[in-house]
N, C-alpha and C positions, 0 to 999 in steps of 0.2 A: 294379326300380322300374316297368318297363314292364308286367310281369305284374300288379303291385300295382294299377296304374292300370286294367288290363283287368278285374280283379276288382271294383274300386270301380264301374266303369261297368256291369258285369253286375248287381251287387246293386242299384244305383240304378235300372236299368231294370226289374228284377224287382219292386222295391218300388213303383215308379210304376204298374206294370201291375195290381197287386193292392191299391192304396191304399184304394179304397172298402171292400174286405173287411177290410183291416187296421184302418181307422178304426172299423168296426162292432165287430170283436172287442175292440178297446181300450175302446170305449164300454161293452160288456158287462162287462168286468173293472172299469172305473171305477165302474159302477153298484153292483156288489157291494161294492167297497171303501168307497164313500161311504155305503152303507146297512148297513155292518157295525155290530155293537153297540158301545156306548161302550167305549173302552179298546183296541179293535182298529181303529177307523175311521182314526185318524191314521197308525198304523203300516202298515196295508195300503195305504192311499192312497199313502203315500210309496214303498212298494215297487213298486206298479203303475205309478206315474208315472216311475220311474227310467228313464233312457235305456237302450235296448238294441237289439240288431241285429234281433230278431224273426225270426231265420232259420227257426225251426220253423214258425210260422204261414205264412211266405212259401212254404216248401216245400209245405205242405199246400194252400194256395190254388192254387199253380201246377199241382199234380197234379190237384186237383179240377176245374180247367177245361181239362185237357189232352185231354179227350175231348169238348169242346164247351162251350157256354155253361153257367155255373152257374145252375141252375133255382131254387134256394132259397138265397139269400145268407145269410139268418138262420141256417139250419141249419149251413151251412159255417162261419160266423163263430163259432157256439157251440162247434163242435168245435175250432177254432183257439184260442179263448179258454181252453178246457179244457187244451189242450196247453201254452199259455204260462203259465197260472196254476200248473199242476203244475211246470213248469220253474222259475218264480219261487219256489215253495215249497221246492223242492230247493236252490236257491241260498241261501235264508235258513238252512236247516239246515246246509248246507256252511259258511257263514260262522261259525256257532256252533262247529262242530267244528274249523275251522281257526283260529279267533280272528281272522278277517279284519276289518280296519278300513274298507276301501274296497271298493266294488263299482261299476264304471263311474264312478269319480271321486266317488261320493257315499257318505257314511257308511252302513255296514251297520246293520241293525236291532239286531244284538247289540252293536255299538259304541255306538249311540245310546241304547238302552233296556235293555241287559243280556240275558243268555242266556235267562232264564226267559220274558220277554216274547217274544223272538225265536222260541223253540221253539214256544210256543203259537200265535203268529201264523202260523208256517209250517204247523202242523197245521190251523189254520182254513182257510188257503188251499188246502191239499191237499184237504180235504173239499169246499170250494166248487168246485174243479176238476172233481170227479166230478158235482156237481149240475148243472153246465152241460150235461152230456150224459145225465142220468138219464132223460130222456124221449125220447132219440134213438130213432127207429124201427128203425134197424139196430143190433142189440145188439153186433155185431162191433166197433163203434167204442168203446163203453163197455168192452168186454173188452180191447181193445188198450191203452187208456189205463190200465186197472186193472193189467194185466201190467207196463206201463212203471213205474207207481208202485211195485210190488213189486220190480222190478229195480233201481230207484234205491236202495232201502234195502239190498238184498243187496250191490250193488256198493260202496256206501259202507262197509259193515261189513267186506268183504273188504279194501278199501283200508286201513282202520284196522289190521286184523290184520297187514298187510304193511309197515306203516310202518317205515322205517329198516332194513329187511331187505335185505342184499346178495344174498340167495339167491332173490329173486323170479325166477320163470321167465317166459318170454314168454307162456305159457299163462295164468299168473296175471294178468299185465298186461292181456291181451286180455279176460279175464273181468271185470276191473274196468271197463275202457273200455266194453265192451258193456253192462254194467249201469248205470254212472253217466251215460254220455253217449249212446251209440248207441241205447239202448232208446227214448229219447224221439223221436229222429229216425225210428226204425223205426215207432213208433206213429203219428206224424203223416203219414208217407208212406203207410202202410196206410189211414189214415182218409181221406186225400185221394183215394186210388184207389177206395175204397168209395163215396165221395160222387160220384166221376166215373162210377160205374156199371160199372166193369170186372168181368170174370169173376173167379172165385176164384183162378185161376192167376195172373192179372196182379196181383191184389191182393197175393199172396204175393211175386211178383217185385218189386213196389214196396216191400214191407217189406224185402227184401234191399237194394234201392237205398238206403233210409234207413239201414240197418245199416252199409253200407260208407261212406256219406257221413259218418255220425256217428263212425265209427272214425277216418277221415281228419281230421275236424274236431278231435277230441281230440289226435291226434298233433301237429297244427300248434299247438294250444294248449300242448302240452308243450314244443315248441321255443321258442315265444314267451315262456314263463315264464323262460327263461334270458336273455331280452333279445335273442335272435338274430333279426334282421329285424323286431323289434317297433316299433310306433308307440306310440300312446297306449293302454296296456293298461287303464287305469282301476283298477289294483291295484298292489301292490308287486311289483317285479321279484324273482325268485328265491323267491316265496312258497311254491310247491310244494316247492322244494328245501329251504328252511328249515324246512318242516313235516315233513321227512324222507320225502317221497314219491319213490319210485324210478320215474320215468317212462321212456318209451322211449329217449331219448338216453343216459340213465345205464345203463339195462339193456343196451344195445348195448355200452357201454364195459366193463361188468363181464364180458360174454361174451368180450371180447378180453384183459382184464387182471384175471383173477380174484383175483390176490394183490397188487394194487396198493394204494397208500396212500389211495385214494379214499374208502374207508369211513370212515377217520379224518377226512378233510376234510369229509365230509357232516355229521358231528357238530358241526362248527364253521362251518357254512354261514351262520350269522347274521352272521359277520364279513365285511365287504365284500371285503377282499383275498382271503380264502379263497374266497368265491363267484366272484370274478373268475378265480382260479386254476383252479377247477373248470371254468368255461366254456372257458378256454384249453385244458385237457387234452382236453375233449370235442371241440373244434374240430380239434385236432391228430390225433385218432383218427378223424376224419370221421364222428362219430356223428350230428351234425345232418343232414348230407347223406344218410346212410343212412336216418335216420328219415323224411326228406322223401320219399325214394324209396318207402318202404313206404306212406306216405300217398297218393302218386300211384297206386300199384297199386290201392288201395282205391277211389280216385276213378274209375279206369278201369273197375273192376267195376260201380260205380254207374252210370256213363255207358252201359254196355252194355245195361242194362235199358231205357233210353230208346229203343233200337232196336225194342223190342217194343210201343211205344205209337204212336198215330197221329202222323205227322210233321207238325209245325206250328211256328209261331213260338214256342210255349210250350216244346216239346221242344228247339228250337234254343237258346233262352235258358237252359234247365236245363243243357244241355251246356256252354255257355260258363261258366256258374256253377261247374260241377264242375271244368272244366279250369283255371280261374284261382284256385280257392279255396286252393290250396296256397301261394299267394303273399300271402295276406291278412296284414295287419300288426297286427290287434287282434282 
């Protein structure tokens, strides 16, 4: 609970520090949503207005000002809006694939309007995310975001191919995580470093920072899906498990118990008693603790990159953010 408080304090401080930039990037996204063609306007406005943590824009903004004052707030805000709109588009598509009814406590587009509308709205948002940076003077930012968009799709396809497979390897899992989650953090960290005016070497290092942070973020998400340490998730508990996704805690379990009954239990995970039994078995095998240790290792690697940046209140805040993120509850 103490670390959870420290994380909330760190993210609150980070958000307050970049609030003007966040407000501007949100305004840019709202303008696109409100000026969308008829049929899309209501759907996209609803998605953009949905509450969210905005971690990716926050990371981008913090890195963008880690080398001094931001000289062009509009430019940085457009890059952040691009990252966040791309993220939201991917969530819309994820909800269609997973059949999710809730996202952050609000009805998903697919639940409210059906799969066809949701897919097309997600496609429109993805296209708009690229338009935000189409005139960006440094083409590396557009390239980073385009690579992230491609990685999101390939990561999702691999995850679908691996659904309900007890033979998933650690390498398979990492490939999915790097594609579906870490790629976006990588792109926003690189974009922030580019906007800060860092050298190519430091930009690449910041990309690694984003990659490791994104991997750790997804591992913690995997643990929270089982309800372990979770607060208000804004979605159904066990959703990943019930969709047949073998995430890190389960992968660690299978490495220890390859011939166990778990594969049969997963097929019946929609039953609450079965889901609770699965969680109990994973706890007894220390799978959640081991997964958290792996997340901490990646956060440590992300934090090491901060030592190569100018030391300031920004880098100190990022370090606190990384050190406490493993204890977040949603």
